[in-house]
Every structure is written in C-alpha cells, then in structure tokens.
C-alpha positions as CSV (number, residue, x, y, z in Angstrom):
1,X,1.4,89.2,205.0
2,X,3.9,86.7,206.7
3,X,4.9,87.7,210.2
4,X,8.6,87.8,210.6
5,X,10.2,87.7,213.9
6,X,13.4,89.8,214.8
7,X,16.7,88.2,215.0
8,X,19.8,87.3,213.0
9,X,20.3,84.5,210.4
10,X,23.2,82.0,211.3
11,X,25.1,82.6,208.1
12,X,24.8,86.5,208.7
13,X,26.0,86.0,212.2
14,X,29.1,84.1,211.0
15,X,29.9,86.8,208.6
16,X,30.2,89.3,211.3
17,X,33.9,88.4,211.7
18,X,34.6,91.1,209.0
19,X,32.9,93.7,211.2
20,X,34.4,95.9,213.9
21,X,33.1,95.7,217.5
22,X,31.1,98.9,217.0
23,X,29.6,97.5,213.8
24,X,28.6,94.1,215.5
25,X,26.9,96.2,218.2
26,X,24.9,98.1,215.6
27,X,23.9,94.8,213.7
28,X,22.7,93.4,217.1
29,X,20.8,96.6,217.7
30,X,18.8,96.2,214.4
31,X,18.4,92.6,215.1
32,X,16.2,93.6,218.1
33,X,13.5,95.1,215.7
34,X,14.4,93.5,212.3
35,X,15.6,90.1,210.9
36,X,19.1,90.3,209.7
37,X,19.2,87.9,206.7
38,X,22.9,88.4,205.4
39,X,26.1,90.2,205.9
40,X,29.5,90.8,204.2
41,X,32.0,93.1,202.8
42,X,33.2,94.3,199.4
43,X,35.6,96.8,197.8
44,X,35.1,99.4,195.2
45,X,38.1,99.9,192.8
46,X,40.3,97.9,195.2
47,X,40.5,101.1,197.4
48,X,37.3,101.8,199.3
49,X,36.1,99.0,201.5
50,X,32.5,98.8,202.8
51,X,30.6,96.5,205.1
52,X,27.0,95.8,204.7
53,X,24.1,93.7,206.2
54,X,20.5,93.0,204.9
55,X,17.3,93.3,207.0
56,X,13.9,92.0,206.5
57,X,11.0,93.9,208.1
58,X,9.2,92.5,211.0
59,X,5.3,93.1,211.4
60,X,5.4,96.6,212.8
61,X,7.8,97.8,209.9
62,X,5.6,95.8,207.4
63,X,2.5,97.6,208.7
64,X,4.0,101.2,208.9
65,X,5.7,101.1,205.5
66,X,4.6,98.1,203.5
67,X,8.1,96.7,203.4
68,X,8.1,93.2,201.7
69,X,11.6,93.0,200.3
70,X,14.9,93.3,202.3
71,X,16.7,96.5,202.8
72,X,20.4,97.2,202.3
73,X,22.2,98.6,205.3
74,X,25.8,99.8,204.5
75,X,28.5,101.1,206.8
76,X,30.5,104.2,205.7
77,X,33.4,103.8,208.1
78,X,35.1,107.2,207.3
79,X,35.2,110.1,209.7
80,X,34.0,112.5,207.0
81,X,31.0,111.3,204.9
82,X,31.4,111.6,201.1
83,X,28.7,111.3,198.4
84,X,30.6,108.1,197.0
85,X,29.2,106.1,199.9
86,X,25.7,106.6,198.4
87,X,27.1,105.3,195.0
88,X,28.4,102.3,197.0
89,X,24.8,101.2,197.6
90,X,24.4,100.8,193.8
91,X,27.8,99.2,193.5
92,X,26.9,96.8,196.3
93,X,23.7,96.0,194.5
94,X,25.1,95.5,190.9
95,X,28.3,93.6,191.9
96,X,27.2,91.4,194.7
97,X,23.5,91.2,195.4
98,X,21.7,91.6,192.0
99,X,22.8,88.4,190.6
100,X,21.5,86.4,193.4
101,X,18.8,88.4,195.0
102,X,17.4,90.9,192.6
103,X,13.8,90.2,193.5
104,X,14.5,90.3,197.2
105,X,16.1,93.7,197.6
106,X,14.0,96.8,197.9
107,X,15.7,99.5,195.9
108,X,13.7,102.5,197.0
109,X,15.0,102.5,200.4
110,X,18.5,102.0,202.0
111,X,20.2,102.8,205.2
112,X,23.6,104.3,205.7
113,X,25.5,104.2,208.9
114,X,28.4,106.6,209.1
115,X,31.1,107.7,211.5
116,X,30.3,111.3,210.6
117,X,28.0,112.8,213.2
118,X,26.7,115.3,210.7
119,X,25.8,112.5,208.2
120,X,22.0,113.3,208.3
121,X,22.4,116.8,207.4
122,X,24.9,116.0,204.6
123,X,22.8,113.3,203.1
124,X,19.6,115.5,203.3
125,X,21.5,118.2,201.4
126,X,22.7,115.7,198.7
127,X,19.1,114.3,198.3
128,X,17.6,117.6,197.7
129,X,19.6,118.0,194.5
130,X,18.1,114.8,193.0
131,X,14.2,114.4,193.2
132,X,14.6,110.9,191.9
133,X,17.0,109.6,194.4
134,X,16.2,106.8,196.7
135,X,15.0,107.2,200.4
136,X,18.1,106.9,202.5
137,X,17.9,106.6,206.4
138,X,21.2,108.3,207.6
139,X,22.3,107.1,211.1
140,X,25.7,107.8,212.8
141,X,27.6,105.3,214.7
142,X,27.4,107.2,217.9
143,X,23.9,107.9,218.0
144,X,22.6,104.2,217.5
145,X,25.0,102.9,219.8
146,X,24.5,105.3,222.6
147,X,20.7,106.0,222.1
148,X,18.3,104.4,224.6
149,X,15.1,105.8,223.1
150,X,12.6,103.0,222.6
151,X,11.3,104.0,219.2
152,X,14.7,105.2,218.0
153,X,14.8,103.2,214.6
154,X,11.1,103.7,214.0
155,X,11.3,107.5,214.3
156,X,14.3,107.5,212.0
157,X,12.3,105.8,209.3
158,X,9.2,108.1,209.9
159,X,11.3,111.3,209.6
160,X,12.8,110.3,206.4
161,X,9.7,108.6,204.8
162,X,6.8,110.5,205.9
163,X,8.4,114.0,205.1
164,X,9.1,113.1,201.4
165,X,6.6,113.4,198.7
166,X,7.3,110.4,196.5
167,X,4.3,111.3,194.2
168,X,5.6,114.7,193.2
169,X,7.5,113.9,190.0
170,X,7.5,116.7,187.2
171,X,10.4,115.5,185.1
172,X,10.7,112.2,183.1
173,X,12.0,109.4,185.3
174,X,15.6,108.2,184.7
175,X,15.7,105.4,187.1
176,X,13.8,102.2,187.9
177,X,13.1,103.2,191.3
178,X,9.8,105.0,190.7
179,X,8.9,103.6,187.3
180,X,6.0,101.5,187.3
181,X,3.8,99.5,184.8
182,X,4.4,99.2,180.9
183,X,6.7,96.3,181.3
184,X,4.7,94.4,178.5
185,X,5.2,97.3,176.1
186,X,9.0,97.5,176.9
187,X,9.2,93.8,176.1
188,X,7.1,94.2,173.0
189,X,9.2,97.0,171.5
190,X,12.5,95.3,172.8
191,X,11.3,92.0,170.9
192,X,10.6,93.8,167.9
193,X,14.1,95.3,167.7
194,X,15.7,91.9,168.2
195,X,13.4,90.5,165.4
196,X,14.8,93.1,163.0
197,X,11.5,95.2,163.0
198,X,10.9,99.0,163.5
199,X,8.5,100.6,165.8
200,X,6.5,103.8,166.5
201,X,5.3,105.0,169.9
202,X,3.1,107.9,170.3
203,X,1.2,109.5,173.1
204,X,-0.1,112.8,174.6
205,X,2.2,115.2,176.4
206,X,2.9,114.2,180.0
207,X,1.9,110.6,179.2
208,X,5.3,109.2,180.0
209,X,7.0,108.9,176.7
210,X,10.4,110.0,177.8
211,X,10.3,108.0,181.1
212,X,9.4,104.9,178.9
213,X,12.4,105.6,176.6
214,X,14.7,105.7,179.6
215,X,13.2,102.5,180.9
216,X,13.5,100.8,177.4
217,X,17.2,101.9,177.4
218,X,17.8,100.3,180.8
219,X,16.2,97.2,179.7
220,X,18.5,97.1,176.6
221,X,21.5,97.5,178.8
222,X,20.4,94.7,181.1
223,X,20.5,92.3,178.1
224,X,23.8,93.8,176.8
225,X,22.2,95.4,173.8
226,X,23.1,98.9,172.2
227,X,20.7,101.8,172.0
228,X,21.1,105.5,171.4
229,X,18.6,108.3,171.9
230,X,18.3,111.1,169.6
231,X,16.4,114.1,170.7
232,X,15.0,115.7,167.5
233,X,14.2,118.8,169.4
234,X,17.8,119.4,170.1
235,X,19.0,122.3,167.7
236,X,22.1,120.5,167.3
237,X,20.2,117.7,165.5
238,X,17.2,119.6,164.1
239,X,19.3,122.4,162.5
240,X,21.4,120.0,160.6
241,X,20.6,118.9,157.1
242,X,19.7,115.3,156.4
243,X,23.1,114.1,155.3
244,X,24.7,115.8,158.4
245,X,22.3,114.1,160.6
246,X,23.5,110.8,159.4
247,X,27.0,111.6,160.7
248,X,25.5,113.0,163.8
249,X,23.8,109.7,164.6
250,X,27.0,107.7,164.3
251,X,29.1,110.3,166.2
252,X,26.6,110.0,169.2
253,X,26.7,106.1,169.0
254,X,30.7,106.2,169.0
255,X,30.6,108.6,171.9
256,X,28.0,106.7,174.0
257,X,29.6,103.3,173.6
258,X,33.1,104.9,174.0
259,X,34.4,103.4,170.8
260,X,37.8,104.3,169.3
261,X,36.7,103.6,165.7
262,X,37.7,106.4,163.1
263,X,34.7,107.9,161.5
264,X,34.9,109.9,158.4
265,X,34.6,113.8,159.0
266,X,31.2,115.3,158.7
267,X,32.2,117.5,155.8
268,X,32.6,114.2,153.7
269,X,28.9,113.5,154.3
270,X,27.8,115.3,151.2
271,X,24.4,115.0,149.7
272,X,25.9,112.7,147.0
273,X,28.0,110.6,149.2
274,X,26.4,110.6,152.7
275,X,24.4,107.3,152.1
276,X,27.5,105.4,151.1
277,X,29.7,106.7,153.8
278,X,26.9,106.0,156.3
279,X,26.8,102.4,155.5
280,X,30.6,102.0,155.7
281,X,31.0,103.9,159.1
282,X,28.0,102.0,160.6
283,X,29.6,98.7,159.8
284,X,32.7,99.9,161.6
285,X,30.6,100.5,164.7
286,X,28.7,97.4,164.3
287,X,32.0,95.3,164.3
288,X,33.5,97.3,167.2
289,X,30.5,96.6,169.5
290,X,30.7,92.9,168.7
291,X,28.1,92.9,166.0
292,X,25.1,93.8,168.4
293,X,22.2,95.3,166.8
294,X,21.7,99.1,167.5
295,X,18.4,100.5,168.5
296,X,18.2,104.2,167.2
297,X,15.4,106.1,169.2
298,X,14.1,109.3,167.6
299,X,12.3,111.2,170.3
300,X,10.1,114.1,169.5
301,X,10.0,113.1,165.8
302,X,7.5,115.7,164.8
303,X,10.4,118.2,165.1
304,X,11.9,116.7,161.8
305,X,8.5,115.9,160.1
306,X,7.2,117.6,157.2
307,X,4.4,120.3,157.5
308,X,4.9,120.5,161.3
309,X,8.7,121.0,161.8
310,X,9.8,124.5,162.8
311,X,12.9,124.0,160.4
312,X,12.2,124.9,156.9
313,X,14.4,122.2,155.4
314,X,12.4,119.5,157.3
315,X,9.0,121.3,157.0
316,X,8.7,121.8,153.3
317,X,12.1,120.7,151.8
318,X,13.2,117.2,150.8
319,X,15.3,116.4,153.9
320,X,12.7,114.2,155.4
321,X,12.5,112.2,152.0
322,X,16.2,111.7,151.7
323,X,16.9,111.1,155.3
324,X,14.4,108.2,155.7
325,X,15.1,106.9,152.2
326,X,18.6,106.3,153.5
327,X,17.8,104.9,156.7
328,X,15.0,102.6,155.2
329,X,17.3,101.3,152.5
330,X,20.1,100.6,154.7
331,X,17.8,98.9,157.2
332,X,16.7,96.4,154.7
333,X,20.2,96.0,153.2
334,X,22.0,95.6,156.4
335,X,19.9,93.0,158.3
336,X,20.1,92.9,162.0
337,X,22.5,95.9,162.2
338,X,20.0,98.5,163.4
339,X,16.4,99.2,163.7
340,X,14.7,102.4,164.7
341,X,12.0,103.6,167.2
342,X,10.0,106.9,166.3
343,X,8.6,108.5,169.5
344,X,6.4,111.6,169.7
345,X,2.9,113.1,169.9
346,X,2.0,113.1,166.1
347,X,2.1,109.9,164.0
348,X,1.5,111.7,160.7
349,X,5.1,111.1,159.6
350,X,3.9,107.3,159.2
351,X,0.2,108.0,158.4
352,X,0.7,110.4,155.5
353,X,1.2,108.9,152.0
354,X,2.3,112.0,150.1
355,X,4.8,114.7,151.1
356,X,4.3,118.2,149.5
357,X,7.7,119.8,148.7
358,X,8.5,123.4,147.8
359,X,10.9,123.3,144.8
360,X,12.8,126.5,145.6
361,X,14.9,126.0,142.4
362,X,11.8,125.9,140.1
363,X,9.9,129.3,139.8
364,X,7.1,129.9,137.4
365,X,5.3,133.2,137.1
366,X,7.1,134.3,140.2
367,X,5.8,131.4,142.2
368,X,7.7,128.6,143.7
369,X,6.4,125.2,142.3
370,X,5.2,122.5,144.8
371,X,5.3,118.9,143.9
372,X,4.2,115.8,145.7
373,X,6.4,112.7,146.6
374,X,5.9,109.5,148.2
375,X,6.6,109.2,151.9
376,X,9.4,106.6,152.2
377,X,8.1,105.3,155.6
378,X,4.2,105.5,154.9
379,X,2.5,102.6,156.7
380,X,5.9,100.8,157.2
381,X,6.2,101.1,160.8
382,X,3.5,99.7,163.3
383,X,2.1,102.5,165.5
384,X,1.8,101.8,169.3
385,X,0.1,104.3,171.6
386,X,1.5,104.6,175.2
387,X,-0.9,102.3,177.1
388,X,-2.8,103.6,180.3
389,X,-2.6,102.1,183.7
390,X,-5.3,99.5,184.6
391,X,-6.5,99.1,188.3
392,X,-3.8,96.8,189.2
393,X,-1.0,98.8,187.9
394,X,-2.5,101.9,189.6
395,X,-2.7,99.9,192.9
396,X,0.9,98.8,192.5
397,X,2.2,102.4,192.1
398,X,0.0,104.2,194.6
399,X,-0.1,101.5,197.1
400,X,3.7,101.1,197.2
401,X,4.7,104.7,197.2
402,X,1.8,105.5,199.5
403,X,3.1,102.9,202.1
404,X,6.4,104.4,202.1
405,X,4.9,107.9,202.9
406,X,2.6,106.6,205.7
407,X,-0.5,106.6,203.3
408,X,-2.6,103.6,202.9
409,X,-5.7,103.6,200.6
410,X,-9.2,102.1,200.8
411,X,-9.4,99.4,198.0
412,X,-12.1,101.4,196.1
413,X,-9.7,104.4,195.7
414,X,-7.7,102.7,193.3
415,X,-10.5,102.1,190.8
416,X,-11.6,105.6,191.2
417,X,-8.1,106.9,190.6
418,X,-8.1,104.8,187.4
419,X,-11.6,106.0,186.1
420,X,-11.3,109.6,187.0
421,X,-7.9,110.1,185.4
422,X,-8.1,107.4,182.6
423,X,-5.2,105.5,184.0
424,X,-2.9,108.3,183.3
425,X,0.2,107.9,185.6
426,X,1.3,111.4,185.8
427,X,-2.2,112.7,186.6
428,X,-2.7,110.1,189.2
429,X,0.7,110.9,190.8
430,X,-0.3,114.6,191.0
431,X,-3.6,114.0,192.6
432,X,-1.9,111.7,195.2
433,X,0.6,114.3,195.7
434,X,-2.3,116.6,196.7
435,X,-3.7,113.8,199.0
436,X,-0.1,113.8,200.8
437,X,-0.1,117.5,201.3
438,X,-3.6,117.6,202.8
439,X,-3.0,114.8,205.2
440,X,0.8,114.9,206.1
441,X,0.0,116.2,209.5
442,X,-1.9,113.1,210.5
443,X,0.5,110.4,209.0
444,X,0.3,107.4,209.2
445,X,-3.4,107.7,207.9
446,X,-5.8,105.6,205.8
447,X,-7.2,107.5,202.7
448,X,-11.0,107.0,202.6
449,X,-13.5,108.3,199.8
450,X,-14.1,111.6,201.6
451,X,-10.3,112.4,201.7
452,X,-9.9,111.4,198.3
453,X,-12.8,113.5,197.1
454,X,-11.4,116.6,199.0
455,X,-8.0,116.2,197.3
456,X,-9.6,115.6,193.9
457,X,-11.7,118.8,194.2
458,X,-8.5,120.7,195.1
459,X,-6.3,119.3,192.3
460,X,-9.2,120.0,189.8
461,X,-9.6,123.5,191.0
462,X,-6.1,124.7,191.2
463,X,-3.7,122.4,189.2
464,X,-5.5,120.1,186.8
465,X,-6.5,122.3,184.0
466,X,-3.2,123.3,182.9
467,X,-2.1,119.7,182.6
468,X,-5.2,118.7,180.7
469,X,-4.9,121.6,178.3
470,X,-1.2,120.7,177.9
471,X,-2.1,117.2,176.8
472,X,-5.0,118.2,174.6
473,X,-3.0,121.0,172.8
474,X,-1.6,118.0,170.7
475,X,-5.1,117.7,169.2
476,X,-5.7,121.4,168.8
477,X,-2.3,121.7,167.1
478,X,-2.2,118.7,164.8
479,X,-5.9,117.5,164.7
480,X,-8.3,120.4,165.1
481,X,-11.3,118.4,163.6
482,X,-10.8,115.7,166.4
483,X,-10.5,118.5,169.0
484,X,-13.9,120.0,167.9
485,X,-15.4,116.5,168.0
486,X,-14.0,116.0,171.5
487,X,-15.6,119.2,172.6
488,X,-19.0,118.2,171.2
489,X,-18.8,114.9,173.0
490,X,-18.1,116.6,176.3
491,X,-21.0,119.0,176.0
492,X,-23.4,116.1,175.1
493,X,-23.9,117.1,171.3
494,X,-23.7,113.4,170.4
495,X,-25.1,113.7,166.9
496,X,-22.5,116.3,165.9
497,X,-19.8,113.9,167.2
498,X,-21.3,110.8,165.4
499,X,-21.7,112.7,162.1
500,X,-17.9,113.1,161.8
501,X,-17.3,109.6,163.3
502,X,-19.5,108.1,160.8
503,X,-17.9,110.0,157.9
504,X,-14.5,108.2,158.5
505,X,-13.0,106.1,161.2
506,X,-9.9,108.1,160.9
507,X,-11.6,110.9,162.9
508,X,-11.7,108.8,166.0
509,X,-8.6,106.7,165.5
510,X,-6.4,109.2,167.4
511,X,-8.9,109.9,170.1
512,X,-9.0,106.2,170.8
513,X,-5.3,105.7,170.3
514,X,-4.4,108.5,172.7
515,X,-6.7,106.7,175.2
516,X,-9.1,109.8,175.5
517,X,-12.3,108.0,174.4
518,X,-13.6,104.5,174.2
519,X,-16.1,103.1,171.7
520,X,-18.6,100.3,172.3
521,X,-20.6,99.6,169.0
522,X,-22.0,102.9,168.1
523,X,-21.5,104.5,171.6
524,X,-18.6,106.6,172.6
525,X,-17.4,107.9,176.0
526,X,-14.4,109.6,177.8
527,X,-11.8,107.4,179.3
528,X,-10.3,110.4,181.1
529,X,-13.2,111.7,183.1
530,X,-11.2,115.0,184.1
531,X,-10.6,115.7,180.5
532,X,-14.4,115.5,179.9
533,X,-15.1,117.9,182.9
534,X,-12.3,120.2,181.7
535,X,-13.9,120.5,178.2
536,X,-17.5,120.5,179.4
537,X,-16.6,123.5,181.7
538,X,-14.6,125.3,178.9
539,X,-17.4,124.8,176.3
540,X,-20.6,124.7,178.4
541,X,-21.9,127.7,176.5
542,X,-21.4,126.2,173.1
543,X,-24.2,123.6,173.4
544,X,-26.8,123.7,170.6
545,X,-30.5,122.6,170.9
546,X,-31.1,124.1,174.4
547,X,-34.6,124.1,176.0
548,X,-36.0,127.6,176.7
549,X,-35.3,127.0,180.4
550,X,-31.7,126.0,179.6
551,X,-31.2,129.3,177.6
552,X,-32.6,131.4,180.4
553,X,-30.4,129.7,182.8
554,X,-27.4,130.4,180.7
555,X,-28.2,134.1,180.3
556,X,-28.7,134.5,184.0
557,X,-25.3,132.7,184.8
558,X,-23.3,134.6,182.3
559,X,-24.7,138.1,183.1
560,X,-24.3,137.3,186.8
561,X,-20.7,136.4,186.3
562,X,-19.9,139.2,184.1
563,X,-21.4,142.2,186.1
564,X,-19.2,142.0,189.2
565,X,-16.0,141.8,186.9
566,X,-17.2,145.0,185.1
567,X,-18.0,146.7,188.4
568,X,-14.5,145.9,189.7
569,X,-12.7,147.1,186.5
570,X,-14.8,150.4,186.4
571,X,-14.0,151.0,190.2
572,X,-10.3,150.5,189.8
573,X,-9.8,152.3,186.5
574,X,-11.8,155.5,187.5
575,X,-10.1,155.8,190.9
576,X,-6.8,155.2,189.3
577,X,-7.2,158.0,186.8
578,X,-9.1,160.6,189.0
579,X,-8.7,159.5,192.7
580,X,-11.5,158.3,194.8
581,X,-13.1,161.7,195.4
582,X,-13.4,162.8,191.8
583,X,-14.4,159.2,190.6
584,X,-17.2,159.2,193.1
585,X,-18.6,162.3,191.6
586,X,-18.6,160.8,188.1
587,X,-20.4,157.7,189.4
588,X,-23.0,159.6,191.3
589,X,-23.7,161.9,188.4
590,X,-24.5,158.7,186.3
591,X,-26.8,157.2,188.9
592,X,-28.7,160.4,189.1
593,X,-29.9,160.0,192.6
594,X,-32.1,162.8,193.7
595,X,-32.3,161.7,197.3
596,X,-28.7,161.9,197.7
597,X,-28.8,158.8,199.9
598,X,-25.5,157.5,198.6
599,X,-23.4,160.8,199.1
600,X,-22.0,159.6,202.4
601,X,-21.0,156.2,201.2
602,X,-17.3,155.3,200.7
603,X,-16.4,155.2,197.0
604,X,-15.9,151.4,196.9
605,X,-19.4,150.9,198.4
606,X,-21.0,152.5,195.4
607,X,-20.1,149.2,193.5
608,X,-21.4,147.0,196.2
609,X,-24.8,145.6,194.8
610,X,-26.2,145.2,198.3
611,X,-25.9,148.8,199.1
612,X,-26.1,150.6,195.7
613,X,-28.2,149.7,192.5
614,X,-25.9,150.5,189.6
615,X,-27.7,148.6,186.8
616,X,-26.1,146.9,183.9
617,X,-27.1,149.8,181.7
618,X,-25.5,152.4,184.2
619,X,-22.2,150.5,184.0
620,X,-22.4,151.0,180.0
621,X,-23.1,154.6,180.5
622,X,-20.1,155.2,182.8
623,X,-17.7,153.5,180.4
624,X,-19.0,155.3,177.4
625,X,-18.7,158.8,179.2
626,X,-15.1,158.0,180.4
627,X,-14.2,156.0,177.1
628,X,-10.5,157.2,177.1
629,X,-9.9,155.3,180.3
630,X,-11.5,152.1,179.0
631,X,-10.5,152.1,175.3
632,X,-7.3,150.0,176.0
633,X,-9.7,147.2,177.5
634,X,-12.5,147.1,175.1
635,X,-10.8,148.6,171.8
636,X,-14.1,149.4,169.9
637,X,-16.5,151.8,171.5
638,X,-19.4,151.0,169.0
639,X,-18.9,147.2,169.6
640,X,-18.9,147.7,173.4
641,X,-22.0,149.8,173.3
642,X,-23.9,147.4,171.0
643,X,-22.8,144.3,173.0
644,X,-23.8,145.7,176.2
645,X,-27.2,146.8,175.0
646,X,-27.8,143.3,173.7
647,X,-26.7,141.7,176.9
648,X,-28.9,144.2,179.0
649,X,-32.0,143.5,176.9
650,X,-31.6,139.8,177.6
651,X,-32.5,140.1,181.4
652,X,-33.4,136.5,181.8
653,X,-33.2,136.7,185.5
654,X,-35.9,139.4,185.6
655,X,-38.1,138.5,182.7
656,X,-39.1,134.9,182.3
657,X,-39.8,135.0,178.5
658,X,-39.4,132.8,175.5
659,X,-35.9,133.0,173.9
660,X,-35.6,132.2,170.3
661,X,-32.6,130.3,168.9
662,X,-31.6,133.3,166.8
663,X,-31.6,135.7,169.9
664,X,-29.6,133.2,171.8
665,X,-27.0,133.1,169.1
666,X,-26.8,137.0,169.2
667,X,-26.6,136.9,172.9
668,X,-23.9,134.4,172.9
669,X,-21.8,136.4,170.4
670,X,-22.2,139.7,172.5
671,X,-21.5,138.3,175.8
672,X,-18.7,136.3,174.6
673,X,-17.1,139.5,173.2
674,X,-17.4,141.1,176.5
675,X,-16.1,138.1,178.6
676,X,-13.1,137.8,176.4
677,X,-12.1,141.5,176.8
678,X,-12.8,141.5,180.6
679,X,-11.0,138.2,181.2
680,X,-7.9,139.3,179.2
681,X,-7.6,142.5,181.2
682,X,-8.1,140.8,184.5
683,X,-5.7,137.9,183.8
684,X,-2.9,140.6,182.5
685,X,-2.8,139.2,179.0
C-alpha cells in the first residue's frame, strides 16, 4: 500500500479560484489529513451550480477503511438541503469525471458539505429509504470550519461507515456500487448478443440472477446498446395469450426507449396476424433506435413454460409453441435485429424435446385428447449456470465491504467462506452480516477463525436453514429424483446416489450445473458444505445399513427428544381444559402413587423428570384417558396408541439389545408419525 502524505495538488490549488472563501478554508482543512488531487465546478441543467474537489486517502484512512481510490467531495451551497444534491454526485461522476478517471474514483463513498446545519439528519433520513445507496458523509459548512476537535474528520467517517451494515442486502442489486464478480459471464452473454446468438441463464433461488440481469443491462447501456427486461411472473405478461405477449414486448421497448413510433393496436395482434404485424412493428422500432440490436431478457421463464406454468394456456395449451415459433422464426429472418436471453431456475423449456398439449377442441369418449409437438427451442439455446465466487472474488467483496465497516479478515477466512458456502455470494453476505452484528461494539476489529466460527454457528442455527431450503426447493419442485439423490449423498448413502448417477448423466447434470455438487471421476461431493449439513440434519434418520450401535443410538436420541415435548403438550392441554388443580388429580390417578409423595408438588413439577417418574407408557395412558383433549393433535386414537406402544417397547437407552432391520423400520415409521404430529402442533401449523 502506497503511503500518501496530506496536501494539495498544484492544479487543484489553482482551481480554487472558483470557490468561496469559506469553501477554500474547508478544502484546506481536508488537505491537513487527505491529499487533494483535483477541484472544479459544474452545472446541472444550467441552473444548479456545484463545486467539488477530490481527495486521496493518507495512511491512517487507508488503514481504517481500506480506501485505495479517490473520493468525491461536493459542496451544496444552498441554505436548505435538497435530495437533488445527492443526485449531483452521480451527475458529476457521469458528466465530468467518468471519462477521465473511472478507475480512480471510489463510488461507494462520497462526502457532501452543506450550508444546512441539519444536513446530517436529513441525509440519514434519505438514505434509510434506499438500502443500496452509497455511503455519504454529511458535514455542514459551520461545523467543519469552527470545529477544533483533533479527530473530527475521522469520527465523521467512523460514525457513517461503522454503523452501516453493507452486507445485509436481501433484494436484488440494482446498482454497480455493491455488485461484485461475474464480469466474465456478463461479457460472455453480451458478446453472444452482439454475435447474433441467444443465451440461457439458470440458477437456484437467491443465487443472484436478477442482480446479474440488472448488471448486464447496465453494461448494455454503457456500450449504447438496447435491452428490455420482461418479467414473466408479472400477471400483465403471464396472463396474456401468446399473440398479445408479442405486442406487449414491443410496447415495453417503445416505452423504455421513449420512442414516438406508432405501433399497431393490441387488438390487431390476432392469432392469424400477430407474427406478421410483430415483424413490421419490430422493424419500426429497430430503425427508430438507429438499428441497434435489441436484447430481450425473459426473467422467471418457468412462468410461461409448459407443464410448470400456473397459467393453463402456457401450461398445457399451445401458447408456448406459437410464441417461440414466432420469436425463433423472426430471429433467424431478421438477422442482428434482436436476440433473447432466457433466465430462470428451471431450464426444461430448452431441455425437453416434446411438449404435451391438451386439445380442448378434440374430445373422444368424454376425454380431452392429448398430442405431442416438437419444442421449437429444444437444444437451440446454450445453457449457462450462474457461476459461484472463487476465493479471489470472495476476498474482493468481503474485504472491500468489510474495510468500509471497520472489519478486516484473516486471510484464511476468505477460503473458509468460499468452501463453507460454496462461493454463493448471498449466503456469504448473510454470514458476514452476522459477523458485523456480533463485533460492531469493538470496531475496528480483525476477524479471526474463532470469531468466524461463532458467527457461522449463529447463522446456521437461526437463519441459514430457510435460505438453504428456499434454494433447494427448486430441485424438490422440478427435479424430485435429483433431490432424493442429494439427500442420500448428504447422509452418506453413496451406493444409492451412484446407482442413479450411473443410470444416466442427466441425473447429476442439474446438481453440478447449479453448483451444489462436484464430481471427480467416480467420486461426488458437496460444493456447498452448509447445504450438506442442512440435508444431513434433516434426513439423519433416513440412513440405511446402520450398525446395531447406530440403531440403538438413534432410538435413544429420538425417544429422548420426543418425550419432553409430549410432557409439555400434556401439561399445557390438561391445565388449559381443567385448571391446574383438576389436572393434577388426573395425572396423580394415572401415576398411582401409593406413597402420596407427589401430593404436595406444584402441578408443573409433576412433569419434571428430575422430580417425578412419569414413564413413556404413563404419558400414553393420560392421552388415551383424556382423548377428547388431544384428538385435534393426534387425529387417530388407534394409531397414537399403537405407535406409542412400539416406541415404548424399543427402549434402547435401557436395554442394550440387538435390533433387527425390520424392527428398526417399524420404529422409524412409528416415531416419525408421533414427531410429525407433535412438531406440527408445537409449531402452530
């Protein structure tokens, strides 16, 4: 890291002739701790005038925040601060600085100096409304000129950086500020478009597909190319018929590009004429945008895909066929006019060769006839899967954002993040968000392996499972066989996994494409360790071929986990129906304690195993005797009684004995039934 001394560049000093005396004082205040590299003024719409200067971090600020690029400092000379002053930062960058210094300016942070004494409060309120906004350091003219505090500027930066969690993004990223990695894939798909080729991009939920689309569109804008995003899950698109969707696409392009071309009315897009009119209207748009090829991006493509769409005309009608026949035909005929990018979780729209259609107008023997048709885009579009971060990309994202927040990381943490979360940027951000929450009182701080382990444990205990299941639901919904294979791999049933994998390479294609598993010759392993842990915990009692010791251990664990839950349910339900006094009588009558040693115990202590021995069989007797109270929980009395008896007979913790495979299967079925009903009640389902 280069050591930069404070000061002011000669050229910057010369340009201070445009500044007021107050502003000159402020620039010189900064030059005591920063190096001022440039200065100037600019106008927006020939009305609002702003002055600015650029600063480069000295060693202390480099160490505290990791600043390597120059920061923009802009003056807002108006007595009342207005949000347009924040927009002025972007205008300055785009109109003045970007052309010459795009790689020198840090876009995540800027400084605004305002005459408004309440500027800090106002900016904080504005930034709360936009999670993705840059970090802005607000300072008033008065406070920086009059302040004599030694660390005034340092504290300003700390207060605005260290209190903000830059890792905690739940929504897709719409700006470049916090988007990292995947530049090669953006360039690859962009180049395919310019080469008059179509593309398909697929990935699990929360893998960053929408953020990628926004980044791709920003790249298209930078090279002065045209693109349009069609969200297929938007009812205004999905509920349209195929011919109406053609008009909708052109209408959206016209609106987004602010064109004055006259398109034919939607009602003219009949099933007979839609393809012809679409070609004519598209050529009008193409000429209006100076013959720039248009990239049409279809997001959530499964929403208009046969067999999986929620709309009947896409699901089992011919709309998918006619829609893509039209687009594919026009794509080949109208060379370099447009291309399309299909984005989603399920690539079956490209992988499936035949489409089954219900012929509603052909009925035989009171049954609707089904016919099969060729898929017009079968194997015609190359499929890309959203790539995972490697260690260097993880380091770039985590290291940069962490520096701004006062967090530095030991080098080994970057590889652990990449391995544990499979290079999945969303999951990496979320665990880093937990790291920030756990250590924000000690900032600045260096995160070591112990701190990382604590945050990892908390994230996986309280937050990770819902994200993992959300991602894996794609397999459960679209590829159930692959999901079962993944479960077997997680619990170590390798032979079952390989029996499917060897039967057909297609069974592992999606698992490898989504980046969940890796393959080395005949060996398979998880690439996302947290997914393996999640599935292993969820399916730990499904493993086959257990040793006798493993079977005894499972019986003990599951009984010991179920029993306190049953005790709790019985205690609450009895007291809720009868009150504690009457409930206590019922419990004591079942215990049949002749010594009456429990008579003076409080009701709740009767269910404390350290004070009272209410055996598993006694719990069954209480429920059976008061079945009307528990019927809504267990549904079927005979099943409850039978399953409780089987579980009670398998007292592995008390009787070290040989367990046969058939007995283990029966035990699993019985205790699984009880666990399902108990957990459903306790979770409020």
